[in-house]
N, C-alpha and C positions, 0 to 999 in steps of 0.2 A: 497071116500071123496067127500063132496059137494062142490060147486063152492065158497061158502062163505068161507069154511074151507080152500080151495086152496088160496084164495085170502088173507086170514088172515096169512097163512103161508108164501106167497110170500112177504107181507109187512115186516113181522118179518125178513125173510132172506135178503131182500134188505137193510133194515136199520142196519142189523148186519154187513153186508159186506161193507157198505159205510155209517157210521153213520154220520148224520149232527150235526154240532157244536161240534165236538170231538177235543178238544184241551184245554190246559190249558189257563186261563185268567190272565194276569198280573195285570190289573187295576180293578180287582173284589173288591167289598166292602162286599161281603157275601161268604161264603164257607162252604160246608158240605161234609163230607166223611161217606159213608156207607159201611158196610161190613156184608155179610151174611156168618156165619161160617158154616152153614149147606151145602152150595153149593159151596162156594167159590167165589161168586161174590163180587168185590171190586170196588166202584165208588166214585169219587170226583166230585162235582157239584160246579161251581162258577157262581155268579150272580153279575151283576152290576146294582144296583138300582138308578135311578135318579128321586128324589122326591118319588112318589108312583108307578112308572112305572119300570118294568123289561127292561131296555135297553138293556142288553146283558145276555145271559145264554149259558155256556159251560159245558162239562163234559169230563171226561177221566177215564179210568179203564179197568178192565178185568172182564168179566162175560159170562154168557150164552147168546144165541142169544136173548131170550126174555127180559133179563135185559138191554142188549145193545141197541135193538130196542126201548124198552120203554123209556129209557133216551134220545134217539134221538129224538123220537116222541114228548117227553115232552118238550124238549129245544125248538123245532120248535113251539109248540102249545102256550107256555107261553110268549115267546119273544114279547115284545111290549104291553103286557097286564099289568093292574094295579094289585096290590096285591089282590084286592077283586075279580077281575076277574079270576085270577090264582087260588085262593082259591076255587071259584065256579067251575071251571074246574076239579080240584081235586076231589072236592065232587061228581061231575057228574060221574067221572071215577070210583070212588070206588063204586057207585051204580051199574054201569054196569058190573064192573069186578066180581060182585057176581052172575051174570046170564049168560046163554048162552055159546057162543064159548070161552069167555076169561077165564072162571071159572077154568077148568081143568089145562091149562098151568100155570096160575098164582099159583094155589095151589101146583101144582107139583114143581115149582121152590121155592116156599116158604117153603115147607116141606123138601127140599134137594132132588134134582132130581137124584143125582149121580146114575148110572146104570139103570135109568128108562127113560131117556129121551135123544134123540139125540141132543137137545140143550143145554144140561148142560156143563157148563164150566169144571167141574170136569171130565166129560167123555172126552171132547175135549183134556185136557192136558194129560190124561192118555194114549191117543192113540198114 
């Protein structure tokens, strides 16, 4: 395993074990629920927008290490950003996720990683 792969794995596992912004938000003015029936991931994301700025963002749910870490990293990255800045960040992420180190884990999760990945929520529940 390369040092970059080890670092990537460490970041995922750290954010999965201790996700940032993991809580419901009572004063949210935006809410979205996501469910991936292929792998069992279920997340709810809350936002509090003030004018055009993401004043606060939180999430809660159950999922594989990759989805939990992604939600944790995303909430930290977009907090305090304008809507335009957050959309630009998502566009850049989607461009990066189609290349290099991120491609295979994201594709495995998207295709339903049960039985093929140690990070899959279905595998963790079954154990």
